[in-house]
N, C-alpha and C positions, 0 to 999 in steps of 0.2 A: 573593543573586542579583538582578540587575537584570531587569526585565520590559519589553523594548522593544516598540514597536508592531508590529514585524515580526520575522521569524525571522532570526537571525544567519547570515551567509554564512561558510562555512569552506572555505578553499582548501587542497587537498592535492596532492602530486605525489611522484614517486620510486617506489621499490619498495614492496611490500606493507607491510613493517614501518615504513618511513619515512612512508607515508601514514597509518598508524595513529597513530604518534607525533604527527604534526601535528594530527590530528583530536582526540586525547585532550588535548593541551596547550591547544587552542583553547577547549574548552568543558567543562572538568572538572566544573563545578557542575551543568550540565545532565545530563551522563552520570550523575553520582551521584544526582541527583533521579529520573531515569528508573529506575535500578536499585532505588532505595528504593520507588518506586511499585509495581513488580512483585513485590518481596519482600513488601510488605504485602498485595497481592492473593493471592499464594500462601499467606500466613499465614492470611488469611480462609478459605481452602479447607482449612485444617487441617494445612498442612505446616510443620514446624519448620525451623530454620536448617540443621541437618545434612542434612535431606532435600533442601532447596533446592540446597545445594552439590553433593550427590550427583547430583541430576537434571541440574544444569548440566554437570558433568564428563562425565556419560553422553552428552552431545551431541557431544563431541569426535570420536569415531570417525566419526560421520555427516558432520561438517563436513570432516574430512580426506579422507574418501572422495569428497566432492563437489568440493572444491577446497582443497588445503592452504594455498594463498596466503591464503584468507579467514581461516583460523585465525591465520596469521602477522599479518595486518592487525589482528585482534582483540587479539592479544598486544601489538601496538604501541599500540592505543587504551588498553588497561589500563595500560601503562607510562606513557604520556603523561598520563593522567588520575590516576595514582597510586591505582589501584583494583585489587582482585583480578580475575583473569581471569574468575572465575565471574560477576561483575557484568556483564561484557560479553557473556558467553555468554547470560545471562538476558535481556538486552535483545534480542539477535539471535534467540533461540529462544523468545521468550515465548509465542508461539502454541502451540508444541508442549508447553511446560511448563505453561502455564495450563490448557489444555484436554485435551491428550493424556494427562496423568497421571490426570486425573479420569475420562476415558473408560476407561482401562485398569483403573482401580479399580472400574469398573462403577457409578459414581455416576450418579444422575439428572441429565441435563444440559438438559432441555427449558426450564428457567427461564433458561438462559444462551445468548446468541447467541455463536457462536464468532468468534475472531479480531477483525476490524476493526469490528464493530458494523454500522452501517447506512449503507454508502457508496453513492454514486451516481456513475456515470461516463458520459461521452458523447464522441463524436467527430462532427465535421461534416466531410465530404469537400469538396475544393476546388470541386466543381460547385455546392454550396449555400452556400459561404462568400463573404461580401462582399469579403474580401481576395483571394480566389482561392487561398488557402493552407489546408491542413488545420488544423482547430482541435481540440484535445484538452483535456478539462476533467474535474474530479473534485471531489466533496465527500468529505472523510475524517471520518467520525463515529467517535469512540472516547472515551477518557477525557479529561475536560475539563482535567485536570492537564497533559496533554501540550502545551497551548498554551505552556508554559514549559520543555518538555524537547525540543523539536524544533529542527532546523536545516535550512539548505540547504547541501548538500555539493557543491562543484565540484571534480571530479577531473581533473587534467591527466595524460594517459597517457604523455606523452613518447615517442610513436610506437609504443607497445605495443598500441594499440587506440584506440577513439574516446574523446574527452573526454566527460565526463558531468556533468549538472546534476541533482541528486537532492534531493527533499524527503524527509527521514527523521527518525527519532528520534535524538537525540544518542547516539553509541555504536553505532548500527546502520549496516550497510553500504549499505542502500538501502530506499526505500519505493516512490516513483514518480518519474518524471522523463523526461528526454530525453538524447540523445547527439548528437555532432557529425556522425553519419551520417543524422540526421533520424529515427531510431527513437525512439518514445515509448511509455510504459507507464503504465497505472494498474491498480490491483487492487481487487477486491471480495471480501468474505467470502462463502463458500458453505458449505453443510453437506450431508452425506449419511450414510446409515446405514453406509457403508464407512469413515468417517474413523477414523484411529488404530487400525485393525484389522489392519494388514498389516506391522508392523515398521518397519524403518528407512526413511529417506527424506531428501530435501533440505529443510532448514528454509525456509519460504516467503520469508523475508527474503533468503536467499542465492540462491534461485532468481530473485528479482526483480533482484538485482544482476547475475547472469549475463545476464539478458535485456537489461539496459541496456548491457552490453558488446558487444552484437551488431553485426555488420557491416551487417546488413540484416534486413528483416522475415522472410525465409525462415529465416535462421539462428536468429532468436528463436523462431520456431514450432518448429523442430526441437529446440531446447533443452527446450521444454515436453514434447514427445513422449518424449524419451529420459530425462527426469529421473524418479527415484523420488520419490513424494510421500507424506507422512504423512496429509494431509487435503485436502479440497476447497478450491478457490480459483478465482475468475474473473480472467482477465488480459485487459485490452483492450490490444492491440498495434497500433501504426500505424507507417508510414514515410511521410515526406513530403519533397518537394523544393519549389522555388520555384513550380512550376506543376502539380504532380501529387501524388497521395497515395493510400494504400490502408490499410484497417484490418480487423481481425477480433477477435472476442471468443472466447477459448478457455475453456470451462467444464471445468476439470480436476478430476476425481474421483481418488482414489488409484490406481485401476486403469484408468481410461478418460478419454478426452478427447472433448468435444463442441464444436461450434462454432456461432457465430451471426454472420451477415454483415449488412452495412448494408442498411437499407431507405430508399428515397428519399434516398440519400446521407447518411444519419445512422445512428448506432449508439448505443443507450442500454442500460445495464445496471445494475440495482440488485443485490439479494442473493438472488434465487431463480433456479432453473434455467429457461432459456427454450427450449433445444433440445428438440423433441418426443421425440427418442430418449432424452435424459436423463430426461425426465419419465416415460417408460415404464419405465425401468430402475431409477431411484433413489428412495428415500424421503428426504424433506427435513425432518428434525426442527427445523431452524432457523426455519421459518415460524411455529412456535408462539411463538417469542420475538420475531420481527420481521415480523408480517403486513403492516405498513406498506410493506414492500418492493413489494407488489403495486400499491399506488396511487402510490408514488413513481415506479415505472417508467412508469405510465400518464400521470402529470402531466408528466414531462419529455418523453416521446414526443409528447404533444399540443402542448407548447410549441414543439418544434423541427420538427415535421412538418406543422404547420398553415401556411396562407398560400399554398397552390398553388405551391410551388416558390420562394417568396420567399427571397432571399439572407439569410443569417443573419450578424449581427455579434456582437462580444463583449458588447455591452449586452444582447442577447437571451439569450446564454448565461448571463451573470451573473444575469439575472432568472429563468431556468429553475432555476438552482441555488439561488436564494434563496427559492423557493416554500415558504411555511410553512403550506399547507393541512394540517389535522390537528394544528396546534400542540399540544404541542411535538414531535410525531412527524411532521414534514414532511420534504420534500427537504432543507431547512435545519433541522437539529435544534437547538432551543434547550435549554439545560441542564436535565436532569431526573435524578432518582435512577436509577442503574443497578444492576447486580448487585454484591453484596458491598460495600456502602457507597460505591461509586464514583459519579461524576457523568458521565452520557453527554451528549455535545454534538458539534456539527460543529467539529472542531479547526481545520480549514483548508479553504478553497476554492482550488483550483489551476487556472489557465488556462495552456495551453501552445501556443506557436507553434513546433513543432519545426524547420520549415524555416529559421526565423530564429534558432533557438537561444535562445529567450526564454521565460520563464515569469513569471507574476504570481500572487502568493499573498496571500490575505486571512487574517490571523490573527483568530480569534474572530469569524467573519463574522456571527454572530447579534447582535453588538454594533456592528460597523463593517464597511462594504463597501469599505474602503480597501485597495487592492491595491498591494503593493510589487513592483517589477520586479527580476528576476535574469536574468543573461545569461551564455552561454558566452564 
């Protein structure tokens, strides 16, 4: 496998199966490496190969219930990459398989942060933006190995919905990104005592893909409200045009949704609950694993809300997301040992101008702040 300085761009179009075939054929080595990573992680948790296959197949009814087209797209990815379907299910349902199984087995989980690790997201509304357009940005902190298993997926809808530009793990249907309607999404891991306690739901990767298919911000928000969810997750949703924009952060627990709105035309969210109602209702076991979320929130808020209404540009956003106070546990996470022999790091920093249909991504930003541009 080659290791470029940026994430490869994969173009797909057609129906669900055709999109999957094109995806799988374009990056089979990255998909195989991602599946191997999560098989190893599950093995460290004591699961043998037969159990991993059984858990992967057990996700099929939930995927079909949410959107059978997504399962067909996964079948296409598997065929294109010449890998078993269970590998693609594992990549798309790794949150539910890595953490849900352990919770259901009543294992102690406080030593482990769920899902994405320690992400930090932010939005700057047009009134504070030097360009006059909404800015949406994100640090994705997860397994360092994913610097070589991720891609940018450009989906041409052929009139069946908006085109999409997504940063994602190879083999997965989405992670964060934007669409041709100006809708943008980033996600942050959250945890609560209700996670994985209420049966079936939509895998978080597929929920995010559905959000990126939205016609507008209202439709995206409705999607979150009606979806059944296995576990907690925060979703920063925005919609922007050339001169206007709006955003909201939806803190979604399995059975409840709370919201956080911008302050001073900026919105920042790390990995802990901000809604006062959520703080009254939920216990957050994740803070034992990632207490740095509290100061990451404060550091980025201070960076973007200071200056008495000064307009913010991309240089200031990049600097806020590159803050390494508390090294290696900063807003920008430098590689350090994670759970089960993994290495935790900021895999990518993403900057998005949804109105322009453009994003810039820095791979391994703890080594280089070089951003590569992708466009619809």
